[in-house]
C-alpha positions in Angstrom: 0.2 -0.1 0.0 1.5 3.2 -1.1 1.9 6.3 1.4 -1.0 8.1 0.3 -3.3 4.9 0.8 -2.1 4.4 4.1 -2.5 7.9 5.1 -6.1 8.0 3.5 -6.3 4.7 5.2 -6.1 6.0 8.5 -9.1 8.2 9.3 -11.2 5.9 8.5 -9.9 2.9 10.4 -9.4 5.1 13.2 -13.2 6.0 12.7 -14.7 2.6 12.7 -12.1 1.8 15.5 -13.9 3.9 17.3 -17.6 3.3 16.9 -16.7 0.1 17.5 -15.2 0.9 21.3 -18.4 2.8 21.3 -20.9 0.3 20.9 -18.9 -2.2 23.1 -19.3 0.1 26.4 -22.0 1.9 25.8 -24.1 -0.7 28.0 -27.3 0.3 30.4 -27.2 1.2 34.1 -28.7 -2.6 33.8 -25.1 -4.4 32.6 -23.7 -2.4 36.2 -26.4 -3.3 39.0 -28.7 -5.2 39.7 -31.9 -6.5 38.4 -34.7 -3.8 38.3 -37.3 -3.0 40.8 -40.5 -1.2 41.9 -39.8 1.9 44.2 -41.7 0.7 47.4 -44.5 3.7 49.1 -43.9 6.0 52.2 -46.1 5.4 55.0 -46.9 7.7 57.0 -43.3 9.7 56.3 -39.6 8.5 56.1 -38.4 6.6 58.5 -34.9 7.1 59.1 -31.4 8.6 57.4 -29.7 7.5 54.4 -26.3 9.3 53.9 -24.6 8.9 50.8 -20.7 9.6 51.0 -19.3 10.8 48.0 -22.4 12.3 47.8 -21.2 13.1 44.3 -18.5 11.6 41.7 -18.1 10.6 38.1 -18.2 6.4 37.1 -16.7 4.2 38.9 -16.1 5.7 42.3 -16.5 3.7 44.8 -19.1 4.7 47.2 -20.2 4.1 51.2 -24.3 3.9 52.7 -24.8 4.9 55.6 -28.5 5.1 57.5 -29.5 4.9 61.2 -33.2 4.9 63.1 -34.2 1.8 61.4 -35.8 -1.2 62.9 -33.2 -3.4 63.7 -32.8 -6.9 62.3 -34.2 -6.2 59.5 -32.7 -6.7 55.5 -32.9 -3.6 53.7 -33.1 -3.1 50.0 -31.2 -0.1 48.5 -32.7 1.2 44.7 -30.9 3.2 42.2 -33.1 5.7 40.4 -32.9 6.5 36.5 -34.1 6.4 33.6 -34.6 4.6 30.2 -34.6 7.2 26.5 -36.2 6.8 24.0 -36.6 8.3 20.2 -40.4 8.7 19.5 -40.5 8.4 15.6 -43.3 7.0 14.1 -44.5 7.5 10.6 -42.0 9.7 9.1 -41.8 11.9 11.7 -40.0 12.8 14.5 -41.7 13.5 18.4 -38.6 14.2 21.0 -37.1 11.7 22.9 -39.2 10.3 26.7 -37.7 9.2 29.3 -39.3 6.5 32.1 -38.1 6.5 35.2 -36.7 2.9 36.4 -35.5 1.2 39.5 -32.6 -1.2 40.0 -31.0 -2.8 43.2 -27.8 -1.8 43.9 -27.2 -3.4 47.7 -29.3 -5.2 50.3 -28.2 -4.8 53.7 -29.0 -6.1 57.2 -29.7 -4.0 60.3 -27.6 -4.3 62.9 -29.8 -4.8 66.7 -29.3 -0.3 67.0 -30.7 0.0 63.7 -27.9 0.9 61.6 -26.8 -0.4 58.4 -23.8 0.4 55.8 -23.8 -0.7 52.0 -21.1 0.0 49.0 -21.6 0.3 45.3 -19.8 1.6 42.7 -21.5 4.9 40.8 -22.0 3.5 37.3 -22.3 4.4 34.0 -25.3 6.5 34.0 -27.6 9.5 32.7 -25.6 12.2 35.2 -26.6 14.1 37.5 -29.5 14.0 40.1 -30.4 10.2 40.8 -32.4 9.6 44.0 -31.4 6.2 46.4 -34.2 5.1 47.7 -34.1 2.6 51.0 -36.7 0.2 51.0 -37.8 -3.2 52.9 -40.6 -5.6 51.1 -43.5 -2.6 48.9 -42.5 0.4 51.8 -39.7 3.2 51.4 -37.7 3.7 54.6 -35.6 7.0 53.3 -33.6 8.4 50.3 -31.0 10.4 49.5 -29.3 12.1 46.0 -25.7 11.1 44.4 -25.1 13.3 41.6 -23.6 11.6 38.4 -20.4 14.3 37.5 -20.1 14.3 33.9 -16.9 13.6 32.7 -15.3 14.5 29.2 -12.0 13.8 27.3 -10.1 13.9 24.5 -8.2 11.7 22.8 -5.2 11.2 20.8 -3.8 15.6 22.1 -1.3 16.3 19.5 -1.2 15.0 16.0 -0.8 16.4 12.4 -4.2 17.7 10.7 -6.4 15.5 9.8 -5.9 13.6 13.2 -9.3 11.8 14.3 -10.0 13.1 18.0 -12.7 11.1 19.7 -14.4 13.0 22.1 -15.7 10.9 24.8 -18.6 11.6 27.3 -20.2 9.6 30.1 -23.0 10.8 32.7 -24.8 13.6 30.1 -28.0 14.0 32.0 -31.6 13.2 30.7 -33.7 15.6 32.3 -34.4 19.6 30.6 -31.6 21.6 30.5 -28.8 18.7 31.0 -29.4 16.5 28.0 -27.9 18.9 25.3 -23.9 19.4 24.9 -22.2 21.0 21.5 -19.1 20.7 20.5 -17.5 24.0 19.9 -13.7 24.0 17.6 -11.2 27.5 18.4 -14.5 29.3 18.9 -16.7 27.7 16.1 -19.7 25.7 16.4 -19.2 22.1 15.0 -22.1 20.1 16.3 -24.6 18.6 19.0 -24.0 15.5 21.0 -26.7 13.0 22.1 -27.1 10.1 24.9 -31.0 9.6 24.4 -30.5 6.2 23.9 -27.0 5.3 25.1 -27.2 5.8 28.6 -25.8 8.9 29.4 -22.2 7.8 27.1 -21.6 9.5 23.8 -18.8 9.3 21.8 -17.6 11.3 18.9 -14.8 11.9 16.3 -13.9 14.9 14.2 -10.8 16.0 12.3 -7.9 18.0 13.8 -8.0 21.3 11.6 -5.8 24.2 11.4 -2.5 25.3 10.9 -0.1 24.0 13.8 0.0 24.5 17.1 -2.6 24.9 19.8 -6.5 24.9 19.2 -8.9 24.8 21.9 -11.7 21.8 21.7 -14.9 23.1 24.1 -17.9 21.3 25.1 -20.9 23.5 26.8 -24.1 23.0 27.2 -26.5 24.0 24.6 -30.7 23.6 25.3 -32.0 26.3 22.0 -29.8 25.1 19.1 -26.8 26.7 19.6 -23.9 26.1 23.2 -25.0 28.8 25.8 -22.4 30.7 26.6 -23.0 31.7 30.3 -23.5 28.7 31.9 -22.6 30.5 35.5 -25.4 32.9 35.2 -28.4 30.4 34.0 -30.9 29.3 36.5 -29.5 26.3 36.9 -25.5 27.7 36.9 -24.0 24.1 38.4 -23.7 22.7 35.2 -19.9 22.1 33.5 -17.8 22.7 30.9 -14.7 21.3 29.4 -12.0 22.3 27.5 -9.3 21.2 25.8 -6.0 22.0 24.3 -4.6 19.9 21.1 -1.7 20.7 19.3 -1.8 20.0 15.3 1.7 19.2 14.4 3.9 19.2 11.1 3.7 16.3 9.4 1.2 14.1 6.8 -2.4 14.5 6.7 -4.6 12.1 7.6 -7.5 12.2 4.8 -10.7 10.6 4.8 -11.1 7.5 2.9 -12.7 7.9 -0.8 -16.0 8.1 -0.8 -17.3 4.5 -1.8 -14.7 3.1 1.3 -16.8 5.1 3.4 -20.3 3.2 2.5 -21.9 1.4 4.6 -21.7 -2.1 4.9 -24.4 -2.9 7.8 -27.7 -1.3 8.0 -28.6 -2.9 12.3 -32.7 -1.6 11.9 -33.5 -3.2 8.4 -37.6 -3.2 7.6 -39.2 -7.0 7.5 -38.6 -8.7 4.5 -42.3 -10.1 2.9 -43.0 -12.7 0.6 -40.2 -11.1 -1.6 -36.6 -11.1 -0.6 -34.4 -8.5 -1.9 -30.0 -9.8 -2.5 -28.5 -7.3 -1.3 -31.7 -6.0 1.4 -29.6 -2.8 0.8 -27.7 -1.3 -1.9 -26.7 2.4 -3.4 -28.6 4.3 -6.2 -27.0 2.1 -9.3 -25.8 -1.4 -7.3 -27.2 -4.3 -8.8 -30.0 -6.0 -7.1 -32.0 -9.2 -6.9 -35.2 -9.7 -5.6 -36.9 -13.6 -5.4 -40.5 -15.0 -4.9 -42.2 -18.4 -5.1 -45.6 -20.2 -4.9 -46.5 -18.5 -8.5 -48.2 -19.5 -11.5 -46.0 -21.2 -13.6 -44.4 -19.6 -17.2 -46.5 -16.8 -16.1 -45.1 -13.3 -16.7 -44.9 -10.5 -13.9 -44.0 -7.0 -13.3 -41.6 -6.1 -10.5 -43.7 -2.9 -8.9 -41.5 -0.3 -6.7 -42.5 2.4 -4.3 -41.3 6.2 -3.9 -42.6 8.4 -2.2 -43.1 12.1 -4.1 -44.0 15.4 -2.7 -42.9 18.8 -0.8 -42.5 19.7 1.8 -41.7 23.5 1.9 -45.0 23.8 0.4 -46.7 22.1 2.8 -48.4 19.8 0.0 -47.2 16.6 2.0 -46.6 13.9 -0.1 -47.7 10.7 -1.4 -46.6 7.2 -1.7 -46.4 6.6 -6.0 -45.4 2.8 -7.2 -43.4 1.6 -10.9 -42.5 -1.4 -12.6 -38.6 -1.4 -12.5 -38.3 -5.4 -14.3 -40.0 -7.8 -15.6 -39.7 -12.0 -15.5 -41.4 -15.1 -16.2 -41.9 -17.2 -13.0 -40.5 -21.2 -13.7 -42.1 -24.6 -13.4 -42.1 -24.4 -10.3 -43.7 -20.9 -9.9 -40.1 -19.6 -8.4 -39.3 -16.1 -10.1 -36.5 -14.0 -10.1 -36.1 -10.0 -11.1 -32.8 -8.3 -11.9 -32.5 -4.5 -11.9 -30.1 -1.5 -11.1 -31.5 0.1 -8.0 -33.6 3.1 -8.9 -32.3 6.7 -8.1 -34.8 7.4 -5.4 -35.0 8.5 -2.1 -33.4 7.0 0.9 -34.5 4.3 3.3 -37.2 1.9 3.1 -39.2 1.2 -0.4 -42.1 -1.3 -0.9 -42.2 -4.0 -3.4 -44.9 -5.8 -5.0 -45.8 -8.4 -7.6 -49.4 -8.5 -7.8 -50.6 -12.4 -7.6 -54.4 -12.8 -8.8 -56.4 -10.6 -6.9 -53.5 -10.6 -4.3 -50.1 -9.1 -3.9 -46.6 -10.7 -2.5 -45.0 -8.0 -1.1 -41.6 -7.3 -0.7 -39.1 -4.1 1.1 -36.2 -3.0 0.0 -33.8 -0.4 1.5 -31.6 2.4 -0.3 -28.6 4.1 1.3 -26.8 7.3 1.5 -23.6 6.9 -1.3 -21.7 10.1 -1.8 -19.0 10.7 -5.2 -15.5 12.2 -5.0 -15.6 15.8 -5.3 -15.2 17.0 -8.4 -12.4 19.2 -8.2 -9.9 18.1 -4.9 -7.8 21.4 -5.0 -7.1 24.8 -5.6 -6.7 28.4 -4.7 -8.9 30.3 -2.4 -12.0 30.6 -4.3 -12.6 27.0 -6.4 -15.7 26.1 -6.3 -16.5 22.3 -5.6 -19.1 20.0 -5.2 -20.4 17.7 -2.6 -22.4 15.0 -4.6 -24.6 12.6 -2.9 -27.3 9.5 -3.2 -30.2 7.5 -1.6 -30.7 10.6 0.2 -33.5 10.5 2.7 -37.2 12.1 3.1 -38.7 11.3 6.5 -38.2 13.7 9.2 -34.5 12.5 10.1 -33.3 12.0 6.9 -33.8 14.3 5.1 -30.7 16.6 5.5 -26.9 16.5 5.9 -25.3 19.0 6.9 -21.9 20.4 6.1 -19.2 21.3 8.8 -16.2 22.8 6.9 -12.6 23.1 9.0 -15.0 22.2 12.0 -17.5 24.7 11.7 -21.2 24.4 10.9 -21.7 26.1 7.6 -25.6 24.8 6.5 -27.4 21.6 5.5 -29.0 20.2 2.4 -32.1 19.1 1.9 -33.3 15.7 -0.6 -36.5 15.6 -0.9 -37.4 17.4 -3.6 -34.9 16.3 -5.8 -35.3 12.4 -5.4 -32.9 11.6 -2.8 -29.7 13.6 -5.0 -27.7 16.3 -3.2 -25.5 18.5 -5.1 -24.3 21.3 -2.9 -21.6 23.9 -4.3 -19.0 25.0 -2.0 -16.1 27.7 -2.9 -12.7 26.5 -0.8 -11.6 29.0 1.8 -8.6 28.8 3.8 -5.4 28.9 4.7 -3.1 27.0 2.1 -3.2 22.7 2.8 -5.8 20.4 3.6 -9.4 21.0 4.5 -12.0 18.4 5.8 -15.4 18.7 5.2 -17.7 16.6 7.0 -21.3 15.4 6.3 -23.4 14.4 9.3 -26.9 14.0 9.5 -29.5 14.9 11.2 -33.3 15.9 12.4 -34.9 18.4 9.9 -37.9 19.2 12.5 -40.5 17.8 14.7 -43.0 18.3 17.2 -40.0 18.9 20.6 -39.4 22.2 21.4 -37.1 21.2 23.8 -34.3 21.2 23.6 -34.0 22.4 20.3 -31.7 20.2 18.2 -33.3 20.4 14.6 -30.8 21.4 11.5 -27.7 21.4 13.3 -25.4 17.8 13.4 -25.6 15.4 15.3 -22.1 14.4 15.7 -23.7 11.0 17.7 -25.7 9.9 15.0 -23.3 6.5 14.5 -24.7 5.6 18.4 -28.0 7.2 19.4 -29.5 8.7 16.1 -33.6 8.3 15.9 -34.9 6.5 13.5 -32.6 5.5 10.6 -28.9 3.8 11.3 -27.2 6.7 8.7 -23.5 7.5 7.9 -21.9 10.5 7.9 -19.3 11.9 4.8 -15.9 12.9 5.2 -13.8 15.2 2.1 -10.4 17.0 2.5 -9.8 20.0 -0.4 -6.0 21.2 -0.8 -6.2 24.7 -1.1 -3.0 26.4 -3.4 -1.5 29.5 -3.2 -3.0 32.1 -4.8 -6.9 33.5 -5.0 -9.3 32.2 -7.8 -10.3 35.0 -10.3 -14.5 35.0 -10.2 -16.1 34.2 -12.5 -17.0 37.4 -15.5 
């Protein structure tokens, strides 16, 4: 492999490694705690006193629970209160996030003759900030205390040449309002937001090192209403932390993204049910070959395979509708089996229905189009050079309709796919000092009914583990700015 190819593969390999590691370690609270239990009810008020020492700390902190004033000689249950998070997505629409309260047993301990007990547990990797710890016996709640699970953020590595994948790892992101939406800022540029709805408060993401040689500052701040809130110390919830890191861009060959075809999805984690008509492969990009098979048909009869597509216009409020068009024709063999072969249509990404008429009935199936990207039409030139980013198979639902453009870790806007039936062409101008510049396209949420937090139309940096709805990829590109300035077209 040539040195150039090694550099190009570096970003992709590091990104895949980071995502695999994140998926392996993002465990729900139940993995670290005991069985899920119900919280009892307090009868005639609280009884006894419960203290956690320390009263706060990050995941992994050893905690001692001490109680007194309880009935002697009884075994008590100590329960950690938390939540399970879910995205609310249905019928192509986004309805926000929901957190359902749950509780887990963290310890059992008996009281001594004086009504005291002591127990120990390790603070779990969970949603951050305040958690109730309940002491109960049977169905009765005796008393409770609180433990604040501190949020932590780390970056790795802390230095490297341009394009080095920087992994940002956060634990203890909260689930309550004012604690569940955090933003990444690179050199005072808004890069995007990080979520942890389905990952129990843990988030991992990767951004490229950008800018010239020297120190660059990465910040993680809370952002309830789209963008970072810059003075949280003066907010009604002033205890929220802010995080700051220094990354040193060094001299050396840049770490370049892999070619777009190597960035295409190899796995789609959530696919629709296959149905009677089976597609091989079950998903692909526009133009790729697919075979659809079925059986139980009339031998020797010719059938048409119909493809369903969604058309419409979001901007006029006219909504959308589903239409069908034939994409292939074939004849059933002597056993009633049939196979259709065709190229994946140039269409919107996501689920498409397949069907053939079989007398008074229909045989149906599904097929999934994944988003794909082309190489940049121009990959180097002076400042002002025009280049185009071209995608196919971008989706139409509220969670798949747009891609967000980030240039050197600075969010510059989004592109919509519905009106162009999944085809997206983004025309850009090269800017910045001579050298390599990095363009990243992230999925996001186009719109929905949720009001707070307002995470619409901004890059979701944690798309790989926590995107609502579809399993979508990001795309990464590099443009080399050469010396000089491109003359404006006359």
